Each structure stands twice: as C-alpha cells, then as structure tokens.
C-alpha positions in Angstrom: 74.8 44.6 -0.9 71.9 46.2 -2.7 72.9 44.4 -5.9 72.5 41.1 -4.3 69.1 42.1 -2.9 68.1 42.7 -6.5 69.2 39.1 -7.4 72.6 39.8 -9.0 74.8 36.7 -9.2 77.7 36.5 -6.7 80.1 33.8 -5.6 80.3 32.5 -2.0 83.2 34.9 -1.1 81.0 37.9 -2.0 78.1 36.6 0.2 80.1 35.2 3.1 80.8 38.3 5.1 77.2 39.7 4.8 75.7 36.3 5.8 77.9 36.0 8.8 77.1 39.6 9.9 73.4 39.1 9.6 73.4 35.7 11.4 75.5 37.1 14.2 73.0 39.9 14.7 70.0 37.5 14.4 68.3 36.7 17.7 67.5 33.2 16.8 64.8 31.2 18.5 66.0 28.1 20.3 63.2 25.6 20.9 62.4 24.6 24.5 63.0 20.8 24.7 63.0 18.1 27.2 66.2 16.1 27.7 64.6 13.2 25.9 63.7 15.3 22.8 64.9 14.0 19.5 67.5 16.6 18.3 68.9 16.9 14.8 71.0 19.4 12.8 71.1 20.2 9.1 73.8 22.0 7.0 72.7 24.9 4.8 75.8 24.5 2.7 77.1 27.2 0.3 79.2 26.0 -2.7 80.4 27.8 -5.8 79.4 26.6 -9.3 80.5 28.6 -12.3 81.4 31.5 -10.0 77.9 31.6 -8.5 76.9 30.7 -5.0 74.7 27.6 -4.7 73.0 25.9 -1.7 73.4 22.1 -1.6 70.2 20.1 -1.5 69.9 16.3 -1.4 67.3 13.8 -2.3 67.0 10.9 0.1 66.9 7.3 -1.0 63.4 5.7 -1.0 63.9 3.8 2.3 64.6 4.7 5.9 64.0 8.1 7.4 62.2 10.6 5.1 62.3 8.3 2.0 62.5 10.1 -1.3 62.2 13.6 0.1 64.2 16.7 -0.7 66.3 17.6 2.3 69.5 19.3 3.5 72.5 17.2 4.6 72.1 16.4 8.3 71.0 13.9 10.9 70.6 13.2 14.6 72.8 14.8 17.3 75.0 12.3 19.0 75.0 12.6 22.8 76.5 16.0 23.9 77.7 16.8 20.4 77.2 20.5 19.4 74.7 21.1 16.6 77.4 22.7 14.5 79.5 19.5 14.9 76.6 17.4 13.9 75.9 19.4 10.8 79.5 19.3 9.7 79.9 15.6 10.4 76.7 14.7 8.5 77.7 16.9 5.6 81.0 15.1 5.3 79.5 11.6 5.7 76.6 12.2 3.3 78.2 14.3 0.6 82.0 14.2 1.1 82.1 18.0 1.6 84.2 18.9 4.6 84.4 22.0 6.8 85.5 23.1 10.2 84.0 25.2 13.0 85.5 28.3 11.4 83.4 27.7 8.2 80.2 28.0 10.2 78.6 31.4 9.4 75.8 31.1 12.0 72.5 29.4 13.0 68.9 29.8 12.1 65.9 29.2 14.2 65.2 25.7 15.6 62.3 24.1 13.7 60.1 21.6 15.6 58.7 19.1 13.2 55.3 17.3 13.3 57.2 14.1 13.8 58.8 15.4 17.0 62.3 16.4 15.9 64.0 19.7 16.9 66.1 20.6 13.9 68.8 23.3 14.1 69.9 24.7 10.7 73.7 25.5 10.6 74.8 27.7 7.7 78.3 26.7 6.5 80.6 27.8 3.7 83.2 25.0 3.3 86.6 26.0 2.0 88.0 25.4 -1.5 86.4 24.1 -4.7 84.9 20.9 -3.2 82.7 18.7 -5.3 80.1 16.7 -3.4 80.0 13.0 -3.8 76.9 11.2 -2.5 76.8 8.4 0.1 74.7 5.9 -1.9 73.1 4.1 1.1 71.4 7.4 2.2 71.5 9.8 -0.7 69.8 9.2 -4.1 71.1 12.4 -5.7 72.8 15.8 -5.0 71.4 19.1 -6.2 73.3 22.5 -6.0 70.7 25.2 -6.4 71.7 28.9 -7.1 71.0 31.1 -4.1 69.4 33.6 -6.5 66.7 31.0 -7.1 65.7 31.4 -3.4 65.1 35.1 -4.1 63.1 34.7 -7.3 59.5 36.0 -7.7 57.0 33.4 -6.7 59.3 31.8 -4.1 57.8 30.8 -1.8 54.3 30.0 -2.7 51.4 28.7 -0.7 48.8 26.0 -1.2 45.6 25.5 0.7 45.0 22.3 2.7 41.5 20.8 2.8 41.2 22.2 6.4 41.9 25.7 5.1 45.5 26.0 6.2 48.4 27.2 4.0 51.3 24.8 3.2 54.6 26.4 2.2 56.2 25.4 -1.1 59.6 26.5 -2.4 59.5 25.9 -6.2 63.2 25.8 -7.0 63.1 24.0 -10.4 60.4 22.7 -12.6 60.9 19.3 -11.0 61.8 20.4 -7.5 59.2 21.7 -5.0 60.5 21.7 -1.4 58.1 21.7 1.5 58.6 22.4 5.2 60.7 21.7 7.2 63.4 22.0 4.6 61.4 24.6 2.6 60.8 26.7 5.7 64.6 26.6 6.6 65.5 27.7 3.1 62.9 30.5 3.2 64.3 31.8 6.5 67.8 31.6 5.1 66.8 33.6 2.1 65.0 36.3 4.2 67.4 36.6 7.1 70.8 35.7 5.6 70.4 36.9 2.0 67.9 39.8 2.2 68.5 40.9 5.8 64.8 40.7 6.7 63.5 39.4 10.0 61.4 36.3 9.4 60.2 33.6 11.7 59.1 30.3 10.0 58.4 28.0 12.9 54.6 28.0 12.2 55.0 26.9 8.6 52.8 23.9 8.0 54.2 20.6 6.8 52.4 18.3 4.3 51.4 15.0 5.7 54.1 13.0 3.8 56.9 14.8 5.8 55.6 13.5 9.1 57.2 10.1 8.7 
C-alpha cells in the first residue's frame, strides 16, 4: 500500500480491502447524545472514473437545509433506522447510486455540528459501474473527486477567524473549497482510511454559514 500512500492512482477495487481493514481496526468515537438528539448519516461513496477511485460530493440546491453548500449524500435518521441504512437510503434517493450492507466498509467518528446534528459518516463502495443521477429537488450538481486529491499537498489548509481560531478548508478544485463538517469528514477519511494514520477531527471549527 506504500504506492497509494505516495499518491499513486488506484481503482476502487485496489483500495477496498485496505480501507475496510483500517476502518475495522479504527476505534471510532460515537457521540454521547440524548434520545431527542437530531441524528443524521452521510455516505462517503467510492466510485470509479477512468479506472481511478473517486469520492462523490454533491452541491445542494439553494433552498432548504444547507442551501448551496458542498456536502456528502445523506440525511436524517428515520426512527430506529441504523445509520448505515440511512446513508445507503439517502445515497440512492439523492444520486441514484445503490448499495447494500455488504458494500459498507466501515464508519468514521461521529461529528457534532454547531447546529446540533450528530452526523455519522458511513464509507461505502457500491457495486458495479454505477453513474450517479441527481435528484433535482435536493441536489444542484454531482461531483466525483479523485481520492488522490484528498492526499495532495496543501490539503487541508487552515484560515484564521477574527477571534483567532483556525477554520479547516479542503481545497479540492479551483472552484471547490469544502469546510467542516463535510471537510472534516473527508480529512479524517483521507488520514484514517487512505493513509492509515490516527486522526480525530471532532474539534474542527465550522464557518458561520454552515450553522444553518
């Protein structure tokens, strides 16, 4: 796996076993939450494009929850639904990409947002050569990003707030800068699942615009 750590291109099949092994060994942090806590799950989805593994990002429509923001497919947990089931259901509803429980490679740390949601990231590698198709009422556009971009120099970067804090930014393209919580989830995925490094991200600051 040292070639991948150096940023060599690989398809999903070449990453899958290593990611599953690392996430199985990862002692993830599950947030303590009250029964009334607002729970959500997102899918860190691996897809092949031109024989290279990509992670699927979305841009939300400019209305409703998180208008116009970069995000991962996902949404609220329904009742007693398992978080993996939520992530798979939302992935199918929002992008038309379908997977099963056997396609889940593992979970990352819960992220508690400034708006009060507890988000569980679910890493999934759906079968076959599926092409995502957006659900237009919720998704403005779909953006597969090479996983090697998550490992590039300068990713992540940090920007000071007026109060002196540091806000996480994931510059994934010239026109795509992803902040926490999505940016924090992608950073932990890159560190834990791709590099095999222990990394907690629950203290990553969010910009004010993500709190709505």
